[in-house]
N, C-alpha and C positions, 0 to 999 in steps of 0.2 A: 467047628475051631473053641477051643476051651475058651471060659470068659475071663479074658485078661482084663486087665485095669484097663482104660482108654486115656488118652489125650491130644488134645488140638491147640497145633503150633501152625499160625501164620495159614490159618485155614485149613489144613489139612489134618483126617485126624487120623491117631493110630491107635494100635495097641501097644502094650509094652508086654513082651514078651520073656522077656528077662531084665539082670540090671545089675550094677557091681556096683554099692552106694558111698564103698568110704574109704578110697584111694587118699591117702594122707599126702598134703603137698609138701615133699621133704625140701627141705632148705637146699639140697644138691642140683635141683631143678629150677628152680626159679631166676626171674632174671637176678645178673649180679647187683644191680641196685639196689633192690630189695633181700639182701641177707644181712641175717641176724651176724651181732657181732663176735659173735662166740665162732663163728665159721670162717674159714679163707677158702679161696679159690675163686674160681669164674663162673662154677653151675655147667651144668650142659642141657642140652637141646632133647634130648629125649629123656623119656617118663617109664619110670619101672612100671611094669603091672601084673607082674607075678611068676610065679616058675613056670617053665613049661615041662619039665622033666617028673617023673614019680607022681604020687599021690596028688600033691596039689598043683599038678599041671593041668588035669584034665578041664577045670571050670574054664579058667583063662580061654584054653582053644575054645571048647563048645561054645565058649559066649561069643568069640569074632568067628568061629567058623574055620577055625585055621589052625594048620596042623607042621607046619615047615618052619618051627622057630629055632634059630640059628642057625640054619643052613644055607649058605653061602651060594650065590647063583645070580644069572642076569636074567634080567628082564631085555628077553629079546626085541618084543613088539615097542614097549616103549622106550628099554635102553635109558629112565630115568635114575641119574645116581641119586641114590638116598646112602650108601655109607662105601665106604672106600675099603676093599686089602684086598692084594693080589691082584689087581682089576674084576673084582666082581663085587655085586650090589645085594643088598635085602630084597626080599620078597615086599612086594605090596597085600599089606594086608586087607584093605578096604579100601577101592578108589573112589572118592566122592561121595562115599558113603554116608559119612560121619561129618555131624554138624554142628556150631554152635549159634547160639542164641544170643541177638543184639537185647533183649529186653533181661536175660540172664546174667550179660555185662553189667547193666545198669544198674540190678536190684545189687549185686556184689560189690558194686561200688559204693553204693548209697550203703547199704551194711557194714563196710568196713571204714568210712570216712571217719569215726571215731578213732579208729587204730591209726590210720592216715595222720589224723591232726595230735594225737596224743601220744601213741607211742606208749603204750603197755610194755611191749615187745621191746629191747635192745637193738638197734639198727645200727649198721656203718654208716648210712647216710640217714639223711632226714626225709624220712619218707612222703613227709607233708608236703615238701615242694612239688611231686610228682602229680599230685594229685590231678588237679585243674587238668591238667595239660592232657591225663590218660582220660579221663571223663568228656576231656574235649574228640579224643579222638574214637572210644564207643560212642558218644552221640553223634557222628559225622558219618559213622557207618551206612552206607547206603540200602540194604537188607537189615531183613529181622534175621533169615537163616541163611547162614554164612560156611558151606558146606568146602570140605578140604579131605585129604588125604592121610593114613597112614600108613607105614611100613616096620615092619619087624628091623631092627637094629640092634637083636639080642649079639649076646657073646659067643662066638664060634664053639658049635657042639663038641668040635674036637677037642677043644680044650675043659672040658670038663667043666663049661659052666651052667647054670641051668635059671637063670633070671632073664623072664621077658620083657624086653623093651620096645617101647613104640615111640616114633619120630613123625615129624611131618615137615615137609619143604613149603608148606603153603604160609605166605608173611601172616594171615590170622592167629598162626599158632604162637608165632612171634609176640603177636598182642596179648594172646591170653598170658602167656611168660611173663611179660612184662606188669600185666595187673595181679597176680599173685603174690599175695604173702603168707608167707612160711610156717608153718607149725597149726598156726590155727585155720586152716585152709582144707579144705578137701574137695576130691574132685568126685564126680557121680555120673555114670554112664549109663543111661536107659536105651535097650535095644528094643528096636521100632520096627512094626510090619505096618500096612497103610491100611487102615478098613479097604479103601477101593482101589483098584488099579493092580499096578504089578507089584508082587508079591514073593518074587522068586529070592529078590535078596535083601538084608536087614538094614535099617540106616541105627547110627548111633548118635544117640544126643549127647555131648559132652557138656555139662554143667561145674560149675565151680560155685562152693559153697563155704560160708562162713561157719566157724562151731558158736554155738548160743552164746556163751558168755560175751563173746565179743562183738556182739551186735549190738549196732548204735541206741536201740531202744531201752538195753540194758545200764546204761551208765547216765547215773539221775547227778543232778547236777552237786548240791551241798545238803546233807540228813544233819539235823539234833538228834539226839539221843530218842526222843520221842517220836518222830518220824520214823528211823529205823525199825523202831518196835512192830510196827505196822506190816515191814517185811520179815523180820525173823522172828516174830510171835515169840522168841521167847530169852533172847539173849539181852536184852537190853535192861537197863536197870533204874528204867524209869515207870511207878509203876503206875501214872495217869496212861502212859503208852501202851503197856501190859495189860489194860482193862480196856484198852480202842480194839488191841488187835481180837482180845476174848469176844468185846461185843458186836465186832464184824462177821467173824467166825460165827458165834451163835446165832445170828441174822440170816445166814448163808444157809447154814445150817435148817432151822427151823422153815426158810422158803423152799428149798430145795434137800428132802431129807434123808434121799438114799442117792448113791450112784447108779447114774442110767446105763453103764456098763454092766457091774458085778452085781447091782438090786442091793445089797449092802447097806443097813441101817447103823450099825455101830458105827455112834462117834467118832469111837477111836482111832477107828481105819480108816476115817475121813478125811479128805482135805480141803478147806476152802479155798479153792484156785482163782486167784485172779485171772480177769480175761483179759483187760485191760492191766498189763504189769505196772506192780507198785513202783517201782522205779518210774514208769512212762511218763504215768498220772503227778509226782512227783516233779518232773522235769518241765511240763507243761502247769505248774503251780495250781494245778487243781485233785487240792487234799480231801474236799467232798467226794471225789471220786473214788478215791483210793481205801475209802471205806466206806461206799456205799454196798449195799449187799447186793443190789443188782448185776455189780461187778463180781461176782462172784459164783461158780458151780462148786457143789459137792462131788469129788471124786476120790474113789481110792488111787493107794499112790502111782501105780503104772500107767495110769489113764489120765494123774494129773501132771505127769510130765511128758505124756505123748501131747497133749493138748501145749501144757505150759513154754514145750520147746517149737510149736508149730509143725509137728507131723499132724496134727487134725485139726480141724476146726469146725464151726456149724454156720449153717443157712438162717437166714434171718426170721425163717419159722421152725430154724429148732432142727433141721436134717442132718447125721453126720456128713464131713468129708472128709476122705480120707487124701494125705499128699503120696507123690511118687518116692519118697526118701526110703521108704523102707522095701526090705523085700517081700517077694510073695509068702516066703517062707514063714517070715516074723510075723504076719498078719496072721498068717494060720494059725499059728502059738499063739496070737493076741486073741483068737476067736471072732475076729471082723474082718469081713466079706466087704471088702474097697467098692464090689460089684453089686450089691444087693441092691433088688428093685424095691424092697421095704424098706429101707436103713433104718438104725437107731435113732431117735431122735430123743432130743429134751424140749420142754415147753418153755420158749423164750420170756415171753409174759415180760417185757418190757428193756429186754435186753440188747434191742436193736441195736442202738451205739456202741455198745462194747464190743457186739460181736463183729459187726464190722470193722472196729480199729483192729482186730485179733486176725479176722481174712487179709486186712490190707496189710498187716507192717508184721506181725508173728509168724501167719502161715508162712510154712518156707516154700511152697509154690504158688506160681500166679492162678491163682482162684479162677479167673477168665478161660484158661488153659485145662481146666479138667471137665471131661464129658459126664 
């Protein structure tokens, strides 16, 4: 088998053979209690997953290994009612081969807590009132892996519609919709094949993720102009602050004079990237950490973004770890092989505390799930 990236979930090891990473959580899909103030309506339980006719349809059909989008029929065996029209029902795309994970729900709720409480977006309701009850529901789930089925609930092909929709009748689907905050969340689906056992049917791991800028560690409490300068490096009017930022950058680049990915040494093209974000340091009242050169890596811009937003991280001994948020094609274009046996590494040299923080709070995957 091709060397696919691997993941370990609840003790089972899987190959990630395909993925869809960036389905937006639109306001029309989420629970009515979470709707943004500018929208009306009650929402719907079906999720748009793409087109099934024309050039845009092949990927979604290949991904789910399903080609009967929008065709009404009866399921004579199960006779499960998922969509009514002229006493006909839609097809089962995947029966109990899809699943959520409790740990993903918990991580999402931890990441969204600041938005639940502070609400940078304007909602119809005070969503902060729902947070504790939702967290309790997730915490009380009995199992780490929660399977469910999905069904084709697309519009009738005869009506010349070409939008693919899925839904589920399982209760866990309703809980999932209840957790999601619109606009700032997105859905990732990993297509998995077990390393061992039966491999004839793929599994689909549904995850909900939060946009980087809304994650809790990004929300610093209060900064004065001098403190802000360490974050922006350019826009502060405080000369003392600008000098502090320059000193931090200078020491980071002296300690690590080239980007480990590109080997670029031209300082004009290097970023002194914080390992533990500046905002997180200030939230913890750790100003010393914010300007500690050991809390920095020299990275060229693309790789700075990958690290800064948690798509990659490093072990304590400096070995590169790739998350599962990007497609195989994207990794190839970045010239990174997530499966390489001799992975690129940095030399941490007393950065272990900061790297541990990054793995725990910034890295978008559960570090222990990766193989």
